[in-house]
N, C-alpha and C positions, 0 to 999 in steps of 0.2 A: 263830386259826379258832376262830370261838365254837360252842357245845358245843351247840346248839339243832337236833343231826339227833334223830329218833327212831324208833328199830331197832324190830322187832316184838315185842319184851320189855319195852318201853315206857319203854328204858335214856335216856338221853340224850348222842347221841357226839358227837365231832366227824368230821368229813367234808369233804373239798372239791368232793364229789357233790352236785349241784343235788335238789333234791327237787322234784313236780310237787303240790303241798299244801300250802298251810302250816294252821298248827293252833293253842289256846294250852291255858294248864290256868290263867289268870291269870298276875300277876307272881310269875314265881320265882327272876328276878337281882338282884342289886343293881347297888349304881354304880358299878362293874369291871366289868362284865357278867360278871358267875361266879355261875353256878347255885346257889343256896343250896339249897334245896326241891323235893320232885316235883314240887308241887303248891301252889297256893294255893283253888284252888275242885273243888268234883264236876262240874262240865257239863264234861267233857275236847272241845273241837270241832275238826272239822275244816274248815276254811276255804277256797275261791278265792286265789292266789297273787294278785288281780286282783282291784278291785272298785271301781267308779264311780272311777276312775284316781285314787286316795286312797297319799301317797308316807308312807312310816312310815319313822322311822330304828332299825333294826332295836338291840332291845335298850336303846330310852332308860330312861332313869332313871324309874322310879317307875310306867312304863306293864306292860300286857301283854306276857308272853315270847314273840315269836316264833319256833315248832319247826315243822320242816317237816318230809316226809314223802315217801320213795320212789314210794311210788301209797296209794291210798285202801284197799287191802287191808291196809298193812301201817300204819294209820293205826286204824283198827278191831282186828288182835289188840293193840294197845297201850293200845285202850280206849276211843277217842275215837268222837267219833261228828260225823255233818253241824250247820254252821251254821245257825241258820234266820234269821239278817241277810242274810250272802250267797249261801248255798245254800239259801233257803226252799222249790223245790221237791222236792230231794234231802232236806231234813228231815223236808219229812210223808212224801215216801214211807218213811225211813226210819221215819215215828213209825207208820204202818200199817202196814208188813210188822213190825216188831215187834209192835207189839199183835196181828197176826193169828197170827205163832210165838211167843208167851209167855203165853198164855189162860190160866196156872194163878193169875198176880196180878190178873187181875177186871177191871185195868185197860180204862176204856172213852176215849173218842175227849175224852170232858173232862177226863180225867187228866193233871195238869201233866206236862211235860217236866222238870222236877225232880224227879216224880218214878223216872222211869226212870232220870234221872241215878243217883240216888240208890244203884241196882240196879245199875249198870252200874259205881260206885265199890267195891261189896261185893264183886262179879264179878273185879274188876280187880287187886287187889293184899290179901294182908291185916292184919292189923294194924300188922306191924312193915315195911311197906313193902315187901314181895315180893312176886312175879306169881303169880297164881293159874294154878292146871292143871285140868283133870279130862280123862278117859280115854274116849274111843267108839272104836267103831270105823271101818274107813277107809270102809265100805257104806255109813254113811247123813249122811257130809260134804260138805255144798254147796262147790262149787269158791269160793274166798277167802280161803277158813280156812287158817290157820298152826298147821302143828305144832312139836313141837319132836322132834328126835332128835339122840342125844348133845351133847345142850345147843347145839345147832345150829336154827336158825329154818329150816323148810321151808314155801314156799306148795304148797297143794295145788288142781290146778288142771289138772280135763279129764282124772281120774283117773292126774297123775303129778305127783311132787313135784320143785317148783324150790327149791333153795338160795337165802335171799337174800343180798347182797350192800349195799352202798350204793350201788350204780349198777346194780346191776340184780341179772337172776336167773340160773341155772345150773343145768340140766338135772339135778335129779338120780334120776330113772329113775321106772318104775311103783309100783305100791303093789297089795295083794292088799287085797280086799277084808273077811276076815275079820282083817288086822290092827288091832291096840289101839294108838289114836295118841293121845298128852298135845297135849291141846288149847290153843293159848295165846289165841285170843279169844275174847273172854268168851264163858261159855255161852249166855245173853238176845241179843247179837248173832250167833252161829253158830245159834241158832233163826229168829233175821230172814233170813238170806241160805235159810237152808230154805224159805222163808214167799214166797221171792219178791226179795228186794232182791239184786240181783247188783254186789258193790263191782267200782268201775276197776282194774285193776293194768296193769304196768310193757308199756312193751311187748318186751319182752325173753321177753314170755310173751305175750303178748294176741296173737298173729302171725294174720293171716284166715287162715282154710279155704280153701284154694285154689276147693274145691269149693262153695261157698256165693257163689249169687248173681254 
């Protein structure tokens, strides 16, 4: 079992559960398919599981390390963003809402994605490699944000908390608007959600409302 599944804290774990997205941080494994570094590139991507019929042998020596995520919300919490090649429209949409949600940087449509990647890298981990968190009131948080309660990651979705597991979510109950939350999702990504980007979530949470359509 390979160590190539990503949890909301950005850790690489081993699990038999399959993910709904692939991604990478560059080549971070050795010739024996062992993880030897947390990242190689500052561009941490979220990719499609299948693209143009391409076939890859997972963790081929010298090639980028294929990583997998339960859902897009998990990938965002870990510090990833949509790939330009296989998810061009999502990439463009993410970039547009990132710029809208983070005007304080003074970036424009001409700003390169590398500059956004630099911001995301500064927000995802400190110089020692530890996950960076910040605090905010629950009332201001958008759907798809991950928080940390008692060192356990929970997804906030429609004013309810869902405990993350490698195979899906467990209902964790409601949340008070005034409650101060410790956030795992990087600050600028949370702002991107506030501006209008809606992350995909696993079907154990995203159950359609029978009253709609």
